[in-house]
Backbone bond lengths (Angstrom), bond angles and torsions (degrees), N, CA, C in turn:
res aa  C-N    CA-C-N  psi(-1)  N-CA   C-N-CA  omega(-1)  CA-C   N-CA-C  phi
1 M - - - 1.408 - - 1.612 107.83 -
2 S 1.312 116.23 136.40 1.489 119.14 -175.74 1.569 109.20 -67.91
3 N 1.420 110.93 157.03 1.389 114.93 -177.75 1.595 109.96 -66.85
4 I 1.299 115.57 -35.05 1.444 118.24 178.80 1.576 114.84 -60.93
5 K 1.346 113.74 -37.38 1.478 124.01 173.70 1.541 107.88 -60.38
6 L 1.407 112.96 -47.63 1.456 114.82 -176.73 1.487 112.94 -65.07
7 A 1.378 114.72 -28.94 1.506 121.07 179.45 1.506 108.21 -70.17
8 Q 1.377 112.05 -43.16 1.514 111.62 -178.58 1.510 112.51 -62.96
9 Q 1.330 116.46 -34.66 1.377 122.12 -178.08 1.553 106.97 -70.29
10 A 1.260 122.44 -36.54 1.434 125.74 177.88 1.421 111.50 -69.43
11 I 1.344 122.91 -39.43 1.400 128.63 175.39 1.584 111.43 -66.84
12 T 1.307 115.16 -35.89 1.512 118.03 177.54 1.446 114.86 -70.11
13 V 1.340 119.28 -28.20 1.460 125.98 170.12 1.539 114.07 -57.22
14 Q 1.352 111.10 -33.89 1.406 119.19 -178.51 1.434 118.72 -91.15
15 E 1.357 113.89 13.99 1.495 114.68 -173.53 1.501 113.57 -70.13
16 K 1.297 120.07 -34.79 1.509 120.86 175.95 1.471 110.54 -60.63
17 R 1.277 118.98 -47.31 1.509 121.74 -178.37 1.490 112.28 -69.12
18 F 1.354 119.43 -34.04 1.455 122.11 175.47 1.463 106.63 -61.09
19 R 1.329 120.87 -46.65 1.493 124.78 -176.61 1.518 111.57 -62.38
20 E 1.298 113.19 -37.47 1.518 119.81 175.33 1.458 110.84 -60.77
21 L 1.387 117.13 -50.62 1.389 121.49 -176.92 1.526 112.77 -68.07
22 A 1.304 118.34 -35.28 1.522 123.79 -171.80 1.551 110.08 -141.11
23 P 1.380 111.12 72.60 1.527 113.95 -175.73 1.533 113.46 -67.49
24 D 1.282 117.49 -15.07 1.541 121.29 178.71 1.514 116.07 -94.14
25 M 1.415 113.80 -3.15 1.433 122.20 179.70 1.505 105.94 -98.91
26 S 1.442 110.88 152.63 1.474 121.46 174.84 1.570 113.84 -84.78
27 F 1.212 121.97 107.78 1.431 126.16 -178.53 1.459 103.86 -60.01
28 Q 1.278 122.15 -54.62 1.485 126.58 -175.87 1.525 111.58 -53.33
29 K 1.278 116.86 -43.92 1.459 120.99 -176.80 1.529 109.16 -67.60
30 E 1.392 114.90 -45.87 1.495 114.93 -176.15 1.559 111.49 -73.35
31 M 1.341 121.31 -21.62 1.461 122.50 169.65 1.512 106.09 -72.66
32 M 1.244 122.71 -43.74 1.466 124.55 178.19 1.619 109.85 -57.72
33 Y 1.341 116.02 -40.71 1.474 118.03 179.74 1.512 110.30 -67.83
34 A 1.292 113.17 -37.13 1.513 116.58 176.72 1.545 110.67 -68.40
35 M 1.294 118.22 -38.76 1.444 118.01 175.98 1.568 111.91 -62.17
36 Q 1.280 113.40 -40.04 1.419 120.39 177.70 1.557 115.27 -57.40
37 A 1.404 109.19 -48.67 1.476 119.31 175.40 1.434 112.91 -53.99
38 M 1.277 115.69 -47.17 1.519 121.87 -176.74 1.544 106.35 -68.46
39 S 1.225 121.37 -41.18 1.496 120.60 179.67 1.522 109.08 -61.66
40 N 1.294 120.13 -34.74 1.530 124.54 -178.24 1.416 114.56 -87.28
41 N 1.365 120.15 -3.41 1.432 122.36 -174.76 1.526 110.75 -143.50
42 T 1.365 116.52 101.78 1.428 120.75 -172.74 1.513 112.24 -64.99
43 Y 1.359 117.68 -31.14 1.431 119.37 174.83 1.476 112.56 -65.20
44 L 1.288 117.72 -42.55 1.556 122.13 173.36 1.385 114.93 -59.55
45 A 1.309 112.67 -43.23 1.635 123.05 -178.83 1.440 104.80 -57.81
46 S 1.263 120.48 -40.12 1.505 122.91 -170.31 1.507 112.76 -82.94
47 C 1.384 116.91 -2.14 1.578 120.96 -177.72 1.477 110.56 -69.30
48 D 1.336 118.64 156.79 1.425 121.99 173.95 1.492 111.43 -54.36
49 P 1.336 121.48 126.23 1.449 124.99 -171.39 1.508 103.94 -65.29
50 K 1.336 129.66 -37.81 1.329 125.28 178.06 1.509 116.40 -56.25
51 S 1.373 113.65 -38.49 1.452 121.26 178.53 1.524 111.55 -71.19
52 I 1.301 118.12 -23.18 1.488 120.69 177.13 1.515 106.38 -78.25
53 A 1.318 119.68 -38.80 1.409 119.23 175.40 1.548 113.32 -64.49
54 S 1.329 113.04 -39.09 1.476 120.50 173.87 1.590 112.45 -56.26
55 A 1.358 111.27 -43.89 1.468 117.02 -177.05 1.488 111.24 -70.47
56 V 1.309 120.47 -28.19 1.438 124.35 -179.62 1.589 108.14 -76.72
57 L 1.334 119.55 -30.67 1.419 123.81 169.71 1.474 112.06 -65.01
58 G 1.371 114.92 -37.14 1.434 123.63 172.20 1.545 109.52 -54.25
59 V 1.336 118.67 -44.84 1.503 121.60 178.30 1.494 112.47 -58.48
60 A 1.440 112.72 -42.19 1.401 114.45 175.70 1.473 117.60 -65.63
61 M 1.234 118.22 -34.16 1.558 124.89 177.95 1.448 104.63 -65.01
62 S 1.296 123.53 -43.19 1.421 129.37 -167.61 1.610 110.43 -72.46
63 G 1.380 112.17 -33.58 1.519 120.24 -172.71 1.436 112.12 74.87
64 L 1.382 119.73 22.17 1.406 126.02 176.48 1.561 102.67 -99.71
65 T 1.321 111.25 -173.58 1.550 118.26 174.68 1.473 111.24 -135.54
66 L 1.304 118.60 158.76 1.509 127.35 176.06 1.614 108.87 -87.76
67 N 1.326 116.40 -3.95 1.417 120.23 -176.15 1.553 108.39 -52.10
68 P 1.316 122.40 112.27 1.459 123.29 -172.65 1.582 110.35 -61.12
69 V 1.229 118.10 -25.15 1.480 120.10 -179.22 1.473 110.91 -69.48
70 M 1.372 120.20 -40.10 1.432 124.06 175.28 1.466 115.83 -72.76
71 A 1.365 116.67 -26.52 1.527 117.32 178.35 1.497 113.32 56.46
72 H 1.408 118.15 39.49 1.424 119.95 175.96 1.450 114.74 -80.05
73 G 1.412 112.06 -28.71 1.521 113.27 -177.37 1.471 106.56 -177.04
74 Y 1.452 115.56 174.03 1.341 119.28 -172.13 1.539 109.30 -144.23
75 L 1.362 117.67 156.26 1.425 122.80 164.90 1.528 107.74 -88.58
76 V 1.295 114.76 124.68 1.442 124.15 -174.73 1.541 109.95 -118.82
77 P 1.303 113.96 130.29 1.519 117.39 171.89 1.460 115.30 -77.56
78 R 1.232 118.00 133.04 1.542 124.23 -179.78 1.590 107.83 -139.40
79 K 1.301 113.23 103.88 1.420 121.85 174.68 1.610 110.82 50.98
80 G 1.256 116.89 49.63 1.397 123.89 175.83 1.550 114.72 83.59
81 R 1.323 116.67 3.66 1.533 121.20 178.32 1.488 106.95 -126.44
82 A 1.311 114.88 152.28 1.368 122.64 179.79 1.580 111.28 -102.55
83 V 1.347 116.83 141.67 1.467 120.92 175.05 1.518 109.02 -134.62
84 F 1.323 112.02 156.56 1.446 117.31 178.11 1.528 107.33 -92.45
85 Q 1.398 116.33 131.07 1.452 115.60 -179.73 1.613 107.97 -131.12
86 P 1.293 114.25 114.03 1.509 118.58 -178.35 1.581 104.25 -67.45
87 G 1.461 108.98 142.95 1.458 119.09 174.75 1.471 109.85 -93.96
88 Y 1.336 116.35 171.86 1.437 116.89 -175.59 1.458 113.37 -67.98
89 Q 1.293 117.07 -29.10 1.506 120.74 175.10 1.600 107.53 -65.69
90 G 1.255 116.74 -35.86 1.546 120.50 176.86 1.494 110.85 -62.34
91 L 1.349 117.55 -43.26 1.426 122.46 177.19 1.519 113.98 -64.68
92 I 1.408 116.42 -37.62 1.363 119.92 177.26 1.554 110.07 -64.61
93 F 1.317 114.35 -43.92 1.496 121.09 174.70 1.440 115.96 -50.61
94 L 1.308 114.72 -47.57 1.480 121.94 -178.09 1.492 109.93 -68.34
95 L 1.334 117.03 -41.56 1.485 122.37 -179.44 1.497 110.51 -61.48
96 T 1.381 115.60 -45.63 1.541 113.33 -177.41 1.572 109.47 -80.24
97 K 1.269 121.76 -28.15 1.388 121.42 178.97 1.539 111.26 -68.44
98 S 1.286 117.49 -34.35 1.559 124.04 175.87 1.527 110.64 -64.05
99 K 1.350 119.36 -24.44 1.386 128.52 -177.00 1.576 107.48 70.22
100 I 1.289 118.89 21.73 1.462 118.41 166.05 1.513 108.29 -67.04
101 V 1.261 118.43 -36.82 1.385 126.05 178.05 1.519 110.17 -137.26
102 K 1.300 118.04 157.47 1.409 122.16 177.45 1.536 115.19 -100.30
103 Q 1.359 114.83 -18.80 1.456 120.03 -179.82 1.520 109.76 -153.54
104 V 1.362 114.11 137.47 1.471 117.04 179.06 1.547 103.35 -138.53
105 E 1.340 120.24 141.57 1.312 124.58 169.85 1.556 115.61 -141.69
106 A 1.221 120.32 146.81 1.481 118.97 -175.18 1.576 107.22 -137.78
107 R 1.350 119.70 130.27 1.359 120.52 -164.74 1.585 104.79 -140.34
108 A 1.326 115.04 157.09 1.512 124.45 175.23 1.535 105.54 -97.97
109 V 1.409 111.14 141.07 1.449 119.11 174.03 1.474 108.79 -108.69
110 Y 1.266 113.17 134.68 1.507 121.26 179.66 1.587 113.51 -111.48
111 A 1.290 113.40 156.62 1.475 116.33 -169.80 1.462 116.02 -57.92
112 N 1.392 118.00 -27.97 1.408 119.37 -177.76 1.487 116.30 -99.74
113 D 1.379 114.17 6.94 1.481 120.15 176.58 1.563 109.02 -75.59
114 D 1.256 116.81 160.94 1.450 125.84 172.58 1.519 104.90 -96.12
115 F 1.338 115.97 101.63 1.452 119.75 -174.99 1.443 110.68 -131.32
116 E 1.443 116.08 129.99 1.491 117.77 -177.98 1.469 102.00 -138.38
117 L 1.372 119.00 136.47 1.370 131.72 177.89 1.453 116.47 -126.99
118 E 1.269 126.61 123.30 1.510 129.10 -174.55 1.434 111.90 -130.52
119 Y 1.359 114.57 109.40 1.525 121.05 173.96 1.455 109.96 -82.54
120 G 1.383 115.00 155.65 1.481 119.25 177.46 1.470 110.81 153.16
121 S 1.382 115.53 -158.42 1.486 115.21 -179.42 1.573 111.52 -65.23
122 E 1.332 113.74 -21.41 1.458 117.65 173.03 1.509 111.34 -138.50
123 T 1.310 110.34 101.27 1.543 118.85 -176.16 1.449 106.91 -65.95
124 K 1.394 113.38 136.85 1.439 117.74 -177.87 1.606 108.37 -135.35
125 V 1.310 117.12 140.56 1.473 119.63 -176.12 1.566 101.07 -135.33
126 S 1.351 113.81 137.95 1.494 121.57 172.86 1.549 106.87 -135.78
127 H 1.325 108.77 129.62 1.500 113.63 -176.61 1.564 108.73 -141.00
128 K 1.241 112.97 113.19 1.501 122.57 178.13 1.525 108.96 -117.18
129 P 1.418 118.84 98.93 1.511 116.00 -177.20 1.565 111.14 -68.86
130 N 1.286 110.46 146.58 1.444 117.97 171.21 1.504 112.03 -83.07
131 M 1.270 118.13 103.13 1.440 123.04 -170.21 1.581 111.64 -70.93
132 K 1.209 116.91 -22.76 1.347 119.15 -172.66 1.588 114.26 -89.51
133 D 1.266 119.41 -42.42 1.476 125.37 170.45 1.426 107.81 -153.31
134 R 1.470 112.92 107.10 1.475 118.29 -176.17 1.439 114.15 -86.49
135 G 1.289 120.39 -15.35 1.425 122.72 177.24 1.502 110.72 82.29
136 D 1.307 121.61 -159.56 1.446 127.54 176.51 1.520 110.81 -85.05
137 V 1.318 114.35 148.43 1.541 119.73 171.58 1.401 113.15 -60.45
138 I 1.332 117.72 131.77 1.616 118.13 175.85 1.446 111.52 -121.79
139 G 1.336 121.43 -5.93 1.526 118.50 -179.80 1.505 106.68 -179.27
140 F 1.380 111.20 179.87 1.437 122.72 -179.45 1.472 109.51 -146.34
141 Y 1.324 117.60 149.90 1.452 122.59 -179.69 1.545 113.10 -145.36
142 A 1.300 115.93 151.88 1.458 119.52 -175.48 1.550 104.56 -131.35
143 V 1.347 118.12 138.99 1.439 123.59 179.54 1.472 107.62 -127.09
144 A 1.363 119.33 130.85 1.401 126.11 -179.49 1.491 110.00 -120.68
145 T 1.276 122.86 136.75 1.490 124.87 172.32 1.445 108.19 -115.66
146 D 1.341 115.07 120.74 1.470 117.78 173.93 1.423 118.14 -84.09
147 M 1.341 118.62 174.31 1.434 124.81 -170.14 1.545 114.31 -60.88
148 N 1.410 115.76 -13.54 1.441 120.66 174.89 1.553 113.58 -100.30
149 D 1.297 113.55 8.92 1.449 122.26 -178.08 1.506 113.53 73.30
150 C 1.310 122.23 14.06 1.381 124.65 171.38 1.565 112.75 -78.74
151 K 1.246 112.90 137.15 1.576 119.88 -171.35 1.484 109.39 -101.57
152 Y 1.293 118.09 143.10 1.457 125.73 176.37 1.469 107.46 -127.10
153 V 1.272 122.04 127.49 1.432 128.42 -178.03 1.430 117.12 -122.33
154 E 1.301 124.74 132.98 1.439 123.42 179.90 1.677 103.94 -134.66
155 Y 1.313 116.34 131.13 1.365 122.77 175.90 1.516 110.71 -122.67
156 M 1.400 114.50 141.63 1.427 120.60 173.48 1.487 112.37 -135.81
157 S 1.342 117.27 128.17 1.470 115.85 177.58 1.525 112.19 -65.43
158 K 1.290 119.68 165.13 1.405 121.13 179.19 1.589 109.73 -62.01
159 D 1.321 116.05 -36.24 1.536 115.90 178.26 1.517 111.45 -65.77
160 E 1.292 116.35 -36.86 1.519 120.81 173.42 1.469 114.73 -57.82
161 V 1.262 114.56 -43.10 1.490 125.08 178.01 1.570 107.46 -62.66
162 V 1.287 115.47 -47.56 1.469 118.77 -172.35 1.601 105.74 -66.70
163 V 1.308 110.61 -43.80 1.555 111.20 178.89 1.422 115.42 -59.92
164 N 1.314 117.54 -32.13 1.483 119.36 176.59 1.528 111.21 -75.57
165 A 1.382 114.58 -37.26 1.419 114.71 177.68 1.608 111.62 -64.60
166 M 1.233 114.76 -31.16 1.477 115.95 -176.76 1.521 113.94 -74.93
167 R 1.295 117.97 -3.30 1.421 123.79 173.13 1.598 111.18 -73.14
168 S 1.337 117.87 -19.06 1.391 127.35 177.11 1.557 107.22 -66.27
169 D 1.349 117.57 128.28 1.395 124.74 176.61 1.603 114.37 -49.06
170 M 1.389 109.03 -42.97 1.491 114.74 -179.50 1.457 107.89 -65.71
171 N 1.344 123.15 -44.52 1.493 127.74 -174.76 1.550 108.17 -69.21
172 K 1.328 116.39 -31.93 1.557 117.49 179.20 1.482 112.14 -65.52
173 K 1.337 114.46 -31.34 1.496 118.06 -176.95 1.475 115.25 -84.65
174 A 1.365 119.31 -28.29 1.410 121.57 -172.26 1.423 112.87 -132.63
175 G 1.362 123.63 6.04 1.455 124.74 -171.15 1.605 110.68 78.44
176 L 1.294 116.09 -170.47 1.455 116.97 -174.26 1.555 101.73 -68.74
177 S 1.346 116.75 129.46 1.409 128.38 177.67 1.479 118.47 -143.58
178 G 1.244 116.33 179.19 1.439 121.84 -178.55 1.558 111.98 56.76
179 A 1.356 120.01 -125.12 1.345 123.13 -176.66 1.605 109.60 -73.60
180 W 1.334 116.12 -27.03 1.454 117.85 -178.62 1.605 106.31 -69.39
181 Q 1.244 115.51 -15.22 1.541 116.11 -177.28 1.568 105.82 -99.38
182 T 1.303 118.70 -36.48 1.495 121.51 -173.39 1.576 109.39 -91.29
183 D 1.211 117.98 -34.00 1.419 123.02 -173.45 1.540 113.55 -130.78
184 F 1.346 116.46 52.83 1.509 122.61 -169.37 1.524 108.26 -59.14
185 V 1.349 119.22 -42.79 1.520 117.75 -170.88 1.469 108.96 -70.40
186 E 1.304 120.76 -35.32 1.380 124.13 -176.26 1.536 106.58 -67.83
187 M 1.354 114.27 -48.39 1.508 120.46 179.95 1.490 110.43 -56.75
188 A 1.384 116.09 -42.90 1.445 119.96 -178.32 1.608 111.89 -66.94
189 R 1.313 111.25 -35.86 1.492 114.81 179.78 1.466 106.62 -59.35
190 K 1.366 116.71 -47.11 1.522 119.59 -179.74 1.494 111.89 -58.49
191 T 1.381 115.61 -39.61 1.457 117.77 -177.48 1.517 112.13 -66.35
192 V 1.293 120.51 -38.91 1.481 119.61 179.20 1.529 110.30 -75.12
193 I 1.344 118.12 -33.04 1.492 118.45 173.22 1.535 111.23 -60.44
194 R 1.296 114.14 -45.44 1.491 117.74 175.15 1.482 115.06 -58.65
195 R 1.317 118.78 -42.84 1.385 128.75 174.37 1.553 111.06 -51.23
196 L 1.357 112.83 -50.03 1.410 124.78 -179.01 1.510 110.90 -64.11
197 F 1.318 115.92 -41.52 1.532 118.51 179.35 1.446 112.43 -53.97
198 K 1.277 116.98 -39.89 1.541 120.01 -175.44 1.512 109.64 -53.26
199 Y 1.430 116.56 -29.36 1.511 120.27 -169.00 1.540 109.10 -102.23
200 L 1.300 119.91 -0.49 1.442 120.65 -175.57 1.562 109.84 -82.56
201 P 1.283 120.45 149.00 1.451 118.67 174.00 1.510 107.76 -68.71
202 K 1.370 117.36 141.12 1.429 119.82 -172.09 1.583 116.59 -105.09
203 S 1.333 115.45 14.49 1.418 122.29 -179.76 1.520 109.29 -69.52
204 T 1.365 115.43 128.73 1.519 119.22 177.44 1.504 107.15 -155.99
205 D 1.313 118.71 155.11 1.449 120.34 -176.94 1.665 106.10 -85.95
206 D 1.235 113.25 -13.49 1.456 119.07 -174.08 1.549 110.90 -107.61
207 S 1.370 116.69 86.05 1.522 118.20 -176.18 1.515 116.35 -61.66
208 S 1.367 111.69 -32.86 1.418 117.11 178.63 1.428 114.57 -71.86
209 L 1.355 118.81 -29.54 1.469 120.97 175.04 1.551 111.67 -74.91
210 L 1.359 110.41 -32.48 1.548 114.11 176.19 1.497 109.94 -66.48
211 S 1.354 116.97 -37.11 1.485 121.61 178.13 1.480 111.46 -61.82
212 R 1.328 117.09 -41.95 1.416 123.73 -179.98 1.552 108.43 -67.01
213 L 1.279 114.07 -43.30 1.552 117.56 177.78 1.514 110.05 -60.65
214 T 1.240 115.70 -45.17 1.528 121.90 -177.61 1.466 109.87 -60.63
215 E 1.413 114.06 -45.64 1.426 119.60 -176.08 1.589 108.17 -67.53
216 A 1.322 117.00 -39.80 1.461 116.83 -179.67 1.510 113.35 -63.90
217 M 1.386 109.64 -42.67 1.480 115.63 -179.21 1.524 109.33 -57.95
218 G 1.382 114.78 -42.06 1.408 118.36 -172.80 1.531 114.55 -76.71
219 S 1.357 113.32 -16.85 1.616 115.12 -166.45 1.542 105.88 -106.80
220 V 1.299 120.93 2.96 1.529 117.35 -178.48 1.477 113.57 -54.49
221 D 1.449 115.50 -58.42 1.454 113.99 -179.12 1.512 114.26 -95.46
222 A 1.292 113.48 -14.45 1.557 115.14 178.40 1.475 104.69 -59.01
223 A 1.391 125.65 -36.88 1.360 129.03 177.53 1.511 109.04 -62.24
224 S 1.264 121.54 -46.41 1.390 122.95 -172.12 1.546 113.89 -74.08
225 S 1.342 111.19 -18.19 1.495 116.18 -178.05 1.541 112.04 -98.09
226 S 1.328 115.48 -5.39 1.509 118.20 -175.14 1.460 111.93 -101.95
227 A 1.440 115.32 132.42 1.378 117.55 172.70 1.519 111.37 -90.38
228 E 1.320 119.18 -5.05 1.501 124.62 -179.16 1.493 106.43 -130.25
229 P 1.380 118.21 87.83 1.401 119.07 174.36 1.428 113.90 -69.91
230 I 1.393 116.48 162.11 1.504 115.39 -177.51 1.594 112.67 -62.23
231 S 1.276 109.07 136.37 1.382 114.31 175.25 1.489 119.07 -74.51
232 A 1.334 117.30 167.85 1.578 118.67 -175.53 1.542 105.83 -64.64
233 D 1.309 119.00 -34.72 1.425 124.41 179.38 1.512 111.97 -62.09
234 D 1.349 112.97 -46.03 1.449 122.39 174.27 1.449 113.86 -57.57
235 I 1.233 117.85 -42.84 1.544 124.88 -175.29 1.469 104.92 -66.07
236 L 1.332 121.75 -40.51 1.450 122.03 -176.69 1.574 111.04 -61.75
237 N 1.299 117.26 -26.84 1.497 120.03 -178.00 1.489 114.73 -98.29
238 I 1.339 120.47 0.74 1.448 122.78 -177.59 1.484 109.53 -77.97
239 D 1.331 116.63 129.28 1.490 123.56 164.36 1.437 109.97 -91.46
240 I 1.250 119.57 105.79 1.481 123.71 -172.40 1.574 111.40 -72.60
241 S 1.368 114.18 -10.11 1.558 113.71 -178.68 1.566 107.02 -84.54
242 H 1.327 115.52 -21.11 1.439 118.50 -175.45 1.529 116.95 -121.70
243 E 1.213 114.88 -14.61 1.515 116.74 -174.57 1.431 110.45 -65.53
244 E 1.350 116.72 131.35 1.449 118.20 177.29 1.537 111.80 -106.73
245 I 1.258 116.43 117.24 1.476 124.04 -176.98 1.529 110.23 -90.14
246 K 1.238 118.91 132.69 1.497 120.23 179.99 1.623 107.29 -67.96
247 S 1.325 114.41 128.34 1.490 117.93 -177.81 1.437 110.24 -93.77
248 E 1.318 120.42 129.70 1.493 122.01 178.60 1.612 106.13 -130.79
249 E 1.296 116.76 84.11 1.411 118.87 -175.04 1.573 110.95 -61.14
């Protein structure tokens, strides 16, 4: 029996738990997206089937989707095991859905762009990209607007982002690797959004959604640095209202 078929069986076993974690999500659709991801990625298709089922439960816990059109998150192979890794668009989705903020954007700044940032009683940011020749990337920023139209801005230089990325055990061993090597800009966007999240007001009427958001913010790079993702049994015992996930920006 193929590994993809074994993974499908392992995911099916977790259907009841998936529906308990995410009653508003379609289990069949998320399983189909997982199957598509494995069909398109030979490394993912060769991962331990149980870890793939565990990663799909991680999708349910986050409240995001594997729908490739939405780009909320991805199943990522790590040393023979699969993990769920939220994307920066997934983080933005959770932030806006929580109504902590009503708008979030994260962008890269290049050497030839016209970029100005002013901190103070009224933080201001101005960014005019040079569309002819942007040069090399030099930094990243995120801007969030809360429900009262107050703006929060966080900027990180490229060097700061790299320093944070190098805290990952995987990157410590081999330098920037995996998604940090193939999709550096997207990973950096996630990093600056996570940094901004620390300074946002956390009041919301939906405590479960806030828990999911905090979980997703804390798990972005923890997944990419771990050779041993949480098992399906571990997930069953997690209290997402209190579990503290080690953050590795």
